[in-house]
C-alpha positions, 0 to 999 in steps of 0.5 A: 874582977872583984873591982869591976862593980865600983869601976868608973869610966874616969878610973878606967880610962884614968883620966886624972892622969891623962888630963894632967899631962898637957902642960903648956909652958906659955900663956898662948891660947893656942899651945894647948892645942899643939900639945893635945894634938901632938899628944894624940898623935902619940897614941895613934903611933902606939896604936898602929905598932900595936896593929902592925905587930897583929898583922905581921903575926897574921900574915905569917900564920896565913891568915887572910882574913885577919891580915885584911882587917888589920891592914884595913884598921891601920889604913883607917888610923892613918886617915884619922892621923892626916885629918888632925891635921886639918885641926892643927892648920887652924893655927896661924903663923902667928899664933904658932910663933908666939909659943914656938920659942919654948919648944927648945930643941924638941922636934917631931922628928925625935919621935921614937914611936914614928921612927919605930913605924919606919922601921916596921915598914922597912926603913934600915937607915937610921943615924948610928947615934939615933940606933945607940939610944933607941933600944926599941928601934935596934929591935924593929930594924933587926926583926923582919919588916911588914912587906917581909912577912907580906913575902912569907904569907905569900909563900904560904899561899903557894905564890912562887916568892924566890928563895933568896927573898925568903932568906935575905938578911931582913936588917938590910934595906929591902931593894926591889926585885924581879922575882918577888914582882913576878909573885906579886902579878901571879897573886894579882892574877889569882882572882879566886883567892884573898891574896890581891886584897891582901897586897892592896891592903898593904898599898893602902897603908903605904899610901896613908903613910905618903899622904901623911907625909905630903899633908906634914910638909904642907902643914909646916909650910903654912906655919913656918915657911922655909925656917929651920924646923925646931931642934935644928931639923931642915924643916920642909926641905927635910919633909920634901925629900921623903915624898914619894918614897913608897915603902913596898915599891914592888907593890907599886911596880906591878901595877904598870905589869898587871894585864887586863883579864880577858873578857869570856863571851857567855 
């Protein structure tokens, strides 16, 4: 606290360190844009992980208002992340090609933080070599996912979540469960509570991730077409295979099962 009167804007944000982290490898004008946008992605991924940890704690504590607020913040961050692609898409294929070779084997698929976000959302199928080399990812895969925390929240709110879903091995991939969908339907039918709003906020998060995947795919197609991605990835083909795979399939499945609420006459 003794240093606070002399704290400066640049010192608090460590701007000397931050602004020295951009080191383009070529003289191509657009390489700096490419570097900055991807560094900003990683900062937002860090914040998403920070918020997701809080969201899981709040869900498991039964804190409806706090869960709703945090889930909505994550969804807003995802909108911002998607919006950054508009800036990246101002770069033409020729402008990207001017520095692409210096990327070598580096690839966005190597983002450890995005893999961790996927694990928090419930993905469990990662290559053994990736898990071996990434301690944080191994820990995330072993922990309950965000959907597991939602199930505990719903159970605490009195909705009929099956015991086998609550006691499952959370290191295994989630499979859609009719009993869980019944509990979700009960939550949506309870208009007096906040559970339905919390569920909808998680749908917003899931939709945000799917929107990011779609926009990322279209950006790659615009930039390199059908070429292999850097690092030898399958590029657009791989991204296309990840589309329309929701993190929380039960929350989407129940939408076709929700019945219209009866209208009561006055």
